[in-house]
C-alpha positions as CSV (number, residue, x, y, z in Angstrom):
1,M,-1.1,3.7,-23.1
2,L,2.6,3.2,-22.7
3,R,3.2,0.7,-19.9
4,V,6.5,1.1,-18.1
5,A,8.2,-0.8,-15.2
6,V,10.6,1.1,-13.0
7,V,12.8,-1.3,-11.0
8,G,13.7,0.4,-7.7
9,S,11.6,2.7,-5.5
10,G,14.4,4.9,-4.2
11,P,14.8,8.5,-5.3
12,S,16.0,7.8,-8.9
13,G,13.2,5.3,-9.5
14,V,10.5,7.6,-8.1
15,Y,11.8,10.6,-9.9
16,A,11.7,8.5,-13.1
17,A,8.1,7.6,-12.4
18,Q,7.3,11.2,-11.7
19,A,8.8,12.4,-15.0
20,L,6.9,9.7,-16.9
21,V,3.4,10.6,-15.6
22,Q,3.9,14.3,-15.6
23,Q,5.0,14.7,-19.3
24,R,2.3,15.9,-21.7
25,A,3.7,15.6,-25.2
26,A,3.9,11.8,-25.5
27,P,1.1,9.1,-25.0
28,E,-0.2,8.7,-21.5
29,V,2.0,6.5,-19.4
30,A,1.2,4.0,-16.7
31,V,4.0,3.1,-14.3
32,D,4.6,0.1,-12.1
33,V,7.4,0.7,-9.6
34,L,8.8,-2.6,-8.6
35,D,11.1,-3.2,-5.6
36,R,12.7,-6.3,-4.1
37,L,11.8,-5.0,-0.6
38,P,8.2,-4.8,0.6
39,C,8.8,-1.1,1.6
40,P,9.3,1.8,-0.8
41,Y,11.8,4.8,-0.7
42,G,15.1,2.9,-1.0
43,L,18.0,4.6,0.7
44,V,15.7,7.4,2.1
45,R,14.2,4.7,4.3
46,Y,17.3,2.4,4.7
47,G,20.3,4.7,4.3
48,V,19.5,8.1,5.8
49,A,20.4,8.2,9.5
50,P,17.4,8.1,11.9
51,D,18.3,11.5,13.4
52,H,18.1,13.2,10.0
53,E,14.4,13.9,10.1
54,K,14.5,16.7,7.6
55,I,16.1,14.5,4.9
56,K,13.8,11.5,5.8
57,S,10.8,13.8,5.3
58,L,11.7,13.5,1.6
59,Q,9.5,10.4,1.9
60,N,6.5,12.7,1.8
61,T,7.6,13.9,-1.7
62,L,8.2,10.4,-2.9
63,R,4.9,9.2,-1.4
64,A,2.9,11.8,-3.5
65,V,4.4,10.3,-6.7
66,L,3.7,6.7,-5.6
67,E,0.1,7.6,-4.9
68,H,-0.4,9.1,-8.3
69,P,-3.4,7.4,-10.1
70,R,-1.2,6.1,-12.9
71,V,1.6,4.9,-10.6
72,S,1.5,1.6,-8.8
73,F,3.9,0.2,-6.2
74,L,4.7,-3.5,-6.3
75,G,7.0,-4.5,-3.5
76,N,8.5,-7.9,-2.7
77,V,9.2,-8.4,-6.4
78,P,12.9,-9.4,-7.0
79,V,14.1,-8.7,-10.5
80,G,17.1,-10.4,-12.0
81,P,17.1,-13.9,-10.5
82,A,14.6,-16.5,-11.9
83,P,11.8,-16.4,-12.4
84,L,11.7,-12.6,-13.2
85,V,14.7,-12.3,-15.4
86,P,15.0,-9.0,-17.4
87,E,14.0,-10.7,-20.6
88,R,10.8,-11.9,-19.0
89,L,10.0,-8.6,-17.4
90,L,10.4,-6.8,-20.7
91,G,7.7,-9.1,-22.1
92,L,5.2,-7.6,-19.6
93,Y,6.0,-3.9,-20.3
94,H,6.8,-1.7,-23.3
95,A,9.8,-0.4,-21.4
96,V,11.8,-1.1,-18.2
97,V,13.9,1.5,-16.3
98,Y,16.4,0.0,-13.9
99,C,17.2,2.1,-10.9
100,V,18.9,-0.4,-8.7
101,G,21.6,1.7,-7.2
102,A,25.1,0.5,-6.1
103,A,24.7,-2.2,-3.5
104,A,28.3,-3.2,-2.9
105,D,30.9,-1.6,-0.6
106,R,34.4,-0.9,-1.7
107,R,37.0,-2.7,0.3
108,L,40.2,-1.4,1.7
109,G,42.3,-4.3,0.4
110,V,44.6,-4.4,3.4
111,P,45.6,-7.2,5.8
112,G,43.3,-7.9,8.7
113,E,40.2,-6.3,7.0
114,D,38.2,-9.4,7.8
115,L,39.0,-9.6,11.5
116,P,36.1,-9.8,13.9
117,G,35.2,-6.2,14.8
118,S,35.8,-4.9,11.3
119,F,32.6,-4.1,9.2
120,S,31.5,-2.0,6.3
121,A,29.7,1.2,7.3
122,T,26.8,0.0,5.2
123,E,26.4,-3.0,7.5
124,F,26.2,-0.6,10.5
125,V,23.8,1.7,8.6
126,S,21.6,-1.3,7.7
127,W,21.5,-2.4,11.3
128,Y,20.4,0.9,12.8
129,S,18.0,1.5,9.8
130,A,16.3,-1.9,10.3
131,H,17.1,-3.2,6.8
132,P,15.5,-6.7,6.7
133,D,18.6,-8.1,5.0
134,S,20.9,-7.1,7.9
135,A,22.6,-10.3,9.0
136,I,24.3,-8.7,12.0
137,D,22.5,-8.4,15.3
138,A,25.3,-6.8,17.3
139,F,28.4,-4.7,16.9
140,A,31.4,-4.3,19.1
141,L,29.8,-1.5,21.1
142,G,31.6,-2.7,24.2
143,A,34.7,-1.2,22.6
144,R,36.3,1.9,24.0
145,S,37.6,3.2,20.7
146,A,36.2,3.0,17.1
147,V,37.7,4.0,13.8
148,V,35.6,5.1,10.9
149,I,37.7,5.0,7.7
150,G,36.5,7.7,5.2
151,V,35.4,11.3,5.2
152,G,32.1,11.3,3.3
153,N,28.6,11.9,4.5
154,V,28.1,8.3,5.4
155,A,31.2,8.3,7.5
156,V,29.9,11.4,9.3
157,D,26.6,9.7,9.9
158,V,28.0,6.6,11.5
159,A,30.5,8.6,13.6
160,R,27.6,10.9,14.8
161,V,25.4,7.9,15.7
162,L,28.3,6.3,17.6
163,A,28.9,9.5,19.6
164,R,25.3,10.6,20.1
165,V,23.5,10.2,23.4
166,A,21.2,7.3,22.7
167,E,18.2,8.8,24.4
168,E,18.2,11.4,21.7
169,L,17.5,8.6,19.2
170,R,14.5,7.5,21.2
171,A,12.2,9.9,19.3
172,T,13.3,8.4,15.9
173,D,12.3,5.2,14.2
174,V,15.5,3.4,15.0
175,P,14.8,-0.3,15.8
176,H,14.4,-1.0,19.5
177,A,17.2,-3.6,19.8
178,A,19.6,-1.2,18.1
179,L,18.5,1.6,20.4
180,G,19.2,-0.6,23.4
181,A,22.6,-1.5,22.2
182,L,23.5,2.1,21.5
183,A,22.4,3.1,25.0
184,A,24.7,0.4,26.5
185,S,27.6,1.4,24.2
186,R,31.0,2.0,26.0
187,I,32.6,3.8,23.1
188,A,34.4,6.9,24.3
189,D,36.6,7.8,21.2
190,V,35.5,7.8,17.6
191,H,38.3,8.5,15.0
192,M,37.1,9.5,11.5
193,V,40.1,9.3,9.2
194,G,40.8,10.4,5.7
195,R,43.9,9.7,3.5
196,R,43.8,13.2,2.0
197,G,43.3,16.6,3.4
198,P,40.3,18.5,4.6
199,S,39.9,20.5,1.4
200,Q,39.3,17.2,-0.5
201,A,36.9,15.7,2.0
202,K,33.6,14.5,0.6
203,F,31.3,15.4,3.5
204,T,29.0,18.4,3.1
205,T,29.5,21.4,5.4
206,K,26.0,20.9,6.8
207,E,26.8,17.3,7.8
208,L,30.1,18.4,9.2
209,R,28.6,21.2,11.4
210,E,26.1,18.7,12.9
211,L,29.0,17.1,14.7
212,A,29.4,20.2,16.8
213,T,25.7,20.0,17.9
214,L,26.2,16.7,19.8
215,T,25.5,17.2,23.5
216,G,27.7,14.3,24.7
217,A,30.8,14.6,22.4
218,D,33.7,17.0,21.8
219,V,35.0,17.3,18.3
220,L,38.8,17.4,18.2
221,V,40.9,18.5,15.2
222,R,44.7,18.6,15.0
223,P,46.0,21.9,13.7
224,E,49.2,20.3,12.5
225,E,47.3,17.9,10.2
226,L,45.1,20.7,8.8
227,A,48.3,22.7,8.1
228,L,49.5,19.9,5.8
229,D,46.8,20.9,3.3
230,P,48.1,23.5,0.9
231,A,44.7,25.4,1.1
232,F,44.8,25.6,4.9
233,T,46.4,29.0,5.1
234,D,44.3,30.6,2.4
235,P,41.2,28.6,1.4
236,S,39.7,31.4,-0.6
237,G,40.6,29.8,-3.9
238,L,38.7,26.6,-3.1
239,P,35.3,25.8,-4.5
240,G,32.5,26.7,-2.0
241,P,32.1,23.4,-0.2
242,G,35.8,22.8,0.2
243,R,36.3,26.4,1.4
244,R,33.5,26.2,4.0
245,N,34.8,22.8,5.3
246,V,38.3,24.2,5.8
247,E,36.9,27.3,7.5
248,V,34.8,25.2,9.9
249,L,37.7,22.9,10.8
250,R,40.0,25.9,11.3
251,D,37.5,27.3,13.8
252,W,37.2,24.0,15.6
253,A,41.0,23.6,15.8
254,R,41.1,26.8,17.9
255,R,38.5,25.6,20.4
256,A,39.3,23.9,23.7
257,P,37.4,20.7,24.4
258,A,34.5,21.0,26.8
259,G,35.2,17.7,28.6
260,R,32.2,15.8,27.3
261,P,32.2,12.0,27.8
262,R,32.8,11.1,24.2
263,R,35.3,12.5,21.6
264,I,35.2,12.6,17.8
265,H,38.7,12.9,16.4
266,L,38.8,14.2,12.8
267,R,42.1,13.0,11.3
268,F,43.6,13.7,7.9
269,F,46.5,12.6,5.7
270,L,46.4,9.0,7.1
271,R,46.1,5.9,4.8
272,P,45.1,2.6,6.3
273,V,47.7,-0.1,5.6
274,A,46.6,-2.9,8.0
275,L,44.1,-3.9,10.7
276,L,46.0,-5.3,13.7
277,G,44.9,-8.1,16.0
278,E,44.7,-11.9,16.3
279,E,41.3,-13.0,17.4
280,A,39.7,-9.6,16.8
281,V,40.8,-6.2,15.6
282,R,42.7,-4.2,18.2
283,A,44.1,-1.3,16.2
284,V,44.4,0.2,12.7
285,R,47.9,1.0,11.3
286,F,48.0,4.1,9.2
287,E,50.7,5.5,7.0
288,R,51.1,9.3,7.1
289,T,50.6,10.8,3.6
290,A,51.5,14.1,2.1
291,P,50.1,16.1,-0.9
292,D,51.9,15.3,-4.2
293,G,51.0,18.5,-6.0
294,T,48.5,16.8,-8.3
295,G,45.5,16.5,-5.9
296,S,46.6,13.1,-4.7
297,V,48.9,12.0,-1.9
298,V,52.0,9.9,-1.4
299,G,53.1,7.8,1.5
300,T,55.8,9.2,3.7
301,G,57.0,6.0,5.4
302,E,55.8,7.2,8.8
303,F,53.2,5.0,10.6
304,E,50.8,5.4,13.4
305,D,48.7,2.8,15.2
306,V,45.3,3.9,16.4
307,P,43.7,1.6,19.0
308,A,40.2,0.4,17.9
309,E,38.0,-2.6,18.8
310,L,35.5,-1.5,16.2
311,V,36.4,-0.5,12.6
312,L,33.8,0.7,10.0
313,R,35.1,1.3,6.5
314,S,33.2,4.0,4.5
315,V,35.2,4.3,1.3
316,G,32.5,4.3,-1.3
317,Y,30.0,2.0,-3.1
318,R,30.0,0.0,-6.2
319,G,27.3,-1.3,-8.5
320,V,26.8,-5.0,-8.8
321,P,25.8,-7.0,-11.9
322,L,22.1,-7.7,-12.3
323,P,21.6,-11.1,-13.9
324,G,20.5,-10.6,-17.5
325,L,21.7,-7.0,-17.9
326,P,25.1,-6.0,-19.4
327,F,27.6,-4.7,-16.9
328,A,30.8,-2.7,-17.1
329,A,33.0,-4.1,-14.4
330,D,35.5,-1.3,-14.5
331,S,32.9,1.4,-13.7
332,G,30.4,-0.8,-11.8
333,T,27.6,0.5,-14.1
334,V,25.4,-0.7,-16.9
335,P,26.6,0.6,-20.3
336,H,24.2,3.2,-21.7
337,D,23.7,6.1,-24.0
338,R,21.7,8.9,-22.3
339,G,20.0,6.2,-20.3
340,R,19.4,3.7,-23.1
341,V,21.0,0.3,-22.1
342,L,23.6,-0.8,-24.6
343,R,24.0,-4.4,-25.6
344,G,27.0,-5.0,-27.8
345,G,27.4,-1.3,-28.3
346,A,23.8,-0.8,-29.6
347,P,20.7,0.4,-27.7
348,S,18.6,-2.5,-26.4
349,P,14.9,-1.7,-27.3
350,G,12.9,-1.0,-24.2
351,E,15.7,-1.1,-21.6
352,Y,16.9,1.9,-19.7
353,V,18.9,2.9,-16.6
354,A,18.9,5.8,-14.1
355,G,20.6,6.6,-10.8
356,W,23.8,5.1,-9.5
357,I,23.7,2.1,-11.7
358,K,23.7,4.5,-14.7
359,R,26.3,7.1,-13.6
360,G,28.1,5.5,-10.6
361,P,27.8,6.4,-6.9
362,T,28.1,10.1,-7.2
363,G,26.1,13.2,-6.1
364,V,23.5,13.7,-3.5
365,I,19.8,12.7,-3.4
366,G,18.8,15.6,-5.6
367,T,21.3,14.6,-8.3
368,N,19.0,11.8,-9.2
369,R,16.3,14.1,-10.5
370,P,18.1,15.4,-13.6
371,C,19.7,12.0,-14.1
372,S,16.2,10.3,-14.2
373,K,14.8,13.1,-16.4
374,E,17.5,12.5,-19.0
375,T,16.6,8.8,-19.1
376,V,12.9,9.5,-19.4
377,A,13.5,12.0,-22.2
378,S,15.3,9.2,-24.1
379,L,12.5,6.7,-23.4
380,L,9.7,9.1,-24.5
381,S,11.6,9.9,-27.7
382,D,11.4,6.1,-28.4
383,A,7.7,6.0,-27.5
384,D,6.4,5.1,-31.0
385,A,8.7,2.2,-31.4
386,L,8.0,1.0,-27.8
387,L,4.3,1.1,-28.3
388,A,4.8,-1.2,-31.3
389,R,6.3,-3.9,-29.1
390,P,3.8,-6.6,-28.1
391,V,3.4,-7.1,-24.4
392,A,1.6,-9.6,-22.3
393,G,-1.6,-9.0,-20.4
394,D,-2.0,-7.9,-16.7
395,P,1.5,-7.8,-15.2
396,R,0.2,-8.5,-11.7
397,A,-1.4,-11.7,-12.9
398,A,1.8,-12.7,-14.6
399,L,3.8,-12.1,-11.5
400,R,1.5,-14.2,-9.4
401,A,1.6,-16.9,-12.0
402,M,5.4,-17.0,-11.4
403,G,4.8,-17.6,-7.7
404,L,5.6,-14.0,-6.7
405,E,3.4,-12.2,-4.1
406,P,3.6,-8.5,-4.7
407,V,3.1,-6.1,-1.7
408,E,0.9,-3.3,-3.2
409,W,0.4,0.1,-1.7
410,P,-2.4,-0.9,0.7
411,G,0.1,-3.5,2.1
412,W,2.7,-0.9,2.6
413,L,0.2,1.3,4.5
414,R,-0.5,-1.7,6.7
415,I,3.3,-1.9,7.4
416,E,3.3,1.8,8.3
417,A,0.4,1.3,10.7
418,A,2.0,-1.7,12.3
419,E,5.2,0.3,12.9
420,E,3.3,3.1,14.5
421,E,1.5,0.6,16.7
422,L,4.8,-1.0,17.7
423,G,6.1,2.5,18.6
424,R,3.1,3.2,20.8
425,A,3.6,-0.2,22.5
426,L,7.2,0.7,23.3
427,G,6.4,4.2,24.4
428,R,7.9,5.7,21.2
429,A,6.5,7.5,18.2
430,R,7.3,4.9,15.6
431,V,9.6,1.9,15.4
432,K,10.7,0.1,12.3
433,I,10.0,-3.6,11.8
434,P,13.5,-5.1,11.2
435,D,12.8,-8.5,9.6
436,W,11.3,-10.0,6.6
437,P,8.7,-12.2,8.4
438,G,7.5,-9.2,10.4
439,L,7.2,-6.9,7.4
440,L,5.4,-9.5,5.2
441,T,3.0,-10.4,8.1
442,A,2.3,-6.7,8.6
443,A,1.7,-6.2,4.9
444,R,-0.8,-9.0,4.9
445,D,-2.5,-8.6,8.2
446,G,-1.5,-5.2,9.6
């Protein structure tokens, strides 16, 4: 039997495991899905906003794969740093598929970016998603004005959470401390700002339209900024998503505000050049941009300061090197050929990649399925050579001999049960456990 380790239990990793155990032409495959965290599902658990129940229900699909008789989940197993370096892991399996995502945030590279009150959107998402690595226990929610820099789906998520009536989050699994902080928030204005026009925004129309469903916030759009986009007058020539986004925004620009207590300002053609403040951020200085005719923008020399005591940057992600694996710093990915890891330009026997670490942080969750299938097709075509590789005995025994304590599927089920019990104790449906000690204790004892 071909023995494969998949590193990462997010969508790309689980889709890779699914493709491996569902194929019929090659030898049977047994898959161990390893994750640094004691919980599975990756960004579906720790990146999808708590009020996106439909997307979070994807966990049920991933769960069915992880409960397959030839798939095993091994959480709390960090790969990369000693003792489990890639070379040692490859000695336990015929093949290893790395699905480790893109863990770093892109920075703005402007003065004042590190002032107190300035954060990455990922830090905010980790906080309200109860990621156990979150080092921040409070955000500047006493602010009156917040700026979200970026116009992708993550930017829409954080703007929506900031503007939502906190009681509406009570039915979700948001951690209790975060729920309390959001309920006490004084934020009245949320500015979501992009350097280019609405036809080039990265958010999906579905995400955009959700902003108009908020019961406590008006969505404000400036017609004069929309009109700067060459496609504003006639969006019919745009691809479907861009056309629909422009049509939605044009409709909103014609609406009068309803006087709700919070306001989401959608701003375009503004490029951040500095965060202003002394002891903490107090405003963001933007330069007005204009289309240059090539799909990009140029600065106009006109500036605008937007007051903000909280700034969240959401300008993309970037892969980070995994010790022991080759890494292309320019693209933030592992060099590969159809998923086969390349070392010195040649395929490295038994090593593969899928997901964002393979192709960069592009696409939506579903994009990972064909990406993982391509990698698995490469792996299976190498099956004869992989089976000839000698591997050690029981991987679990080897991991424990290294001092690692894997959280297996029953341990994850105990975490689930503990979170449901915590929710009942707090008068809610389910509440995430937000810290490493709590998760590991629950995995062991329930």
